[in-house]
N, C-alpha and C positions, 0 to 999 in steps of 0.2 A: 476257609483259611485260601483256597484259591483263589475266590473270587476277589479276595484282598490283596492279594498280591498281583493279581490280573490289573485292578484297578489304578493300584500304587505305581506300577511300570509305564501304564498307558498315560498318568500323570507325569510323570517323569519323561517320558518320550515327548510329550505336548510342552512342558515347560522347556526342553531342551532345542526344541524347533522351532520355538520362538526365538528362543538366545539366537539361535544360528543364523538367523536372520530370511525365515519362512513366510514374511510380510511384503507386501508388495514396494516395489522400488520407488524412492522418491521422485514426484515429476518432476520432468526437463522442460521448460517452457523457455521461447523468447520474451524478451523485454515486450517487442511487440505483440506477441499472443495475449499477454496480461492486458496490456493496456486497450487491447478489442475488447475483452471482456467487460474490460471497466467500462469502458464507450457503451457497449453495448447495454449496460444497465441503466445507462442514461436515456439511452436514445436521443431524443430532438433536445434533452435537458444539457447536452454535453457541450459546453462552449469551446474550450479549448481548441485552436484548428492548427494552430504555428507550431510547428516542432523546434526546437530547443538544439542547438549544435552543441558537440562535447563543450568545445571551449564557452559556450553561453550557461552551459550547464555548471560546468566547472566553478565560472565566477560567480554564478546567481546564489550555488547552494556550498558552496566552498569546498567541492568534493576534490578529493584527490582521484585522478582519473585511472591513475594505476590499482588502485581498489576495483573497478570496474570492469566487468566480463563484456557486458552488454548494457544497454540501456534503451529507453523510449522517455522521452519529454515534450511534454506540448504544454502551452499557453496560447491562450485568446490574443488575436491579432489588435482589439480595441482593448485600451488600456484602462478604461473603466470596470473592467472586471477582472478581479485579483486571482481566477481560478488558475490551478497549476496542477498538473500530475507529471509525478517523475516516478517512473518503473526503473529499479536498478537489479540486476542480476550481479554480485559481485563475484569476483575470483574467489573460489573455492575457498571457505573458511575466514572470509574478508564480512560477512553479512553485518556482525556486528559494529563491527568499525564504521559502513556505510549508516548502518542505521543511528549512530551515534554523530555523523557529521549531517546526515538529513535533520536530526531532532535538534541539534544546536541551530541550524539554517532555519529552522520554523520558531524557535525562541527567539532567534534575531530579526525574523519577520514582525513576532508579536510586540517586541519592545522597541524597535526601530522603524520599520517600515511607516510610511503614510499610507493611507487607502482610503478611499471615500466612506463617510460615515455609513452609508447604507450597506457596505461591504465587511463590515466589522465581524459581524456574527459568523461570516464565512471563514475569514482569518483567523478568527478565536477556534473554530470548531474543526478546523485544519488536524490531520491525523497523519504518523508516520504508522507503519504496520512492518511487520518482516514475519517471515516463514523461512527459515536458513538462512540460504544467500539470495534471496528475493526480498527485496525492500521497496517500496512504494511510501510517496509522501503525495498525501488526497487534501486538496483545497477545490472542490469542484462540486457542481451540482445547478439545480434550478436557480432560477431569480426569483426571489419572493415578494410579491407584488401585493401580495394579500395581507400579512401579519402587521398588527397596529403597535403593539409593545415590544419593548427589548427583549421580553422573555419570551416571547411569540417566534419573534425574529432569530433568537438563539435556537431554541427548540427545532424550526423549520431548517435551519443550516445544519445543526447536528445530524437530523434524520436523513438529510442530504448526504453530506459526507458519508454516512453511513452505507449508503447505497454503493460506494466505492471498498468501502473495508468490507462487505459482503462478498462481493465478486471478488475481490481479490484473495479473502478466507476460502471461498469455495472453489477454487482453483485445486489448493492443497488438502481438502476434507477427505 
């Protein structure tokens, strides 16, 4: 009987400790730190090298900059490449609103933007990912010089964009 009471008390204490917040604090990264982690995941296959200004970011992505605490955004200088990486640290509690804005911008790109046919698989594979108030738009990866079929090109582009998604998610694991 005493053993059952002891285990019951220990279980209650463990549940209370978890509820009170004895877990690890949420990570606090700058947008540049996240961008650097994504760049590292791609190595030489990372093509964006030109930073976007606040005005360019707001215009290109229809983003209300009052929702943004910090950002890092890059695209290639050569217009042939569609690559874009946008990292946003939203104002506290505004991550979902920023995610919606970037998702809307992505959908607009898919429907209305002109891209070279060779770049369409990468554009279609682009992703918006979020963890709390951190949001990323990822349209990035190596240039596919070997795939022959549309399906192979799509699979290659998906795998390339996934590297960025994985690098982003790893920071919050």
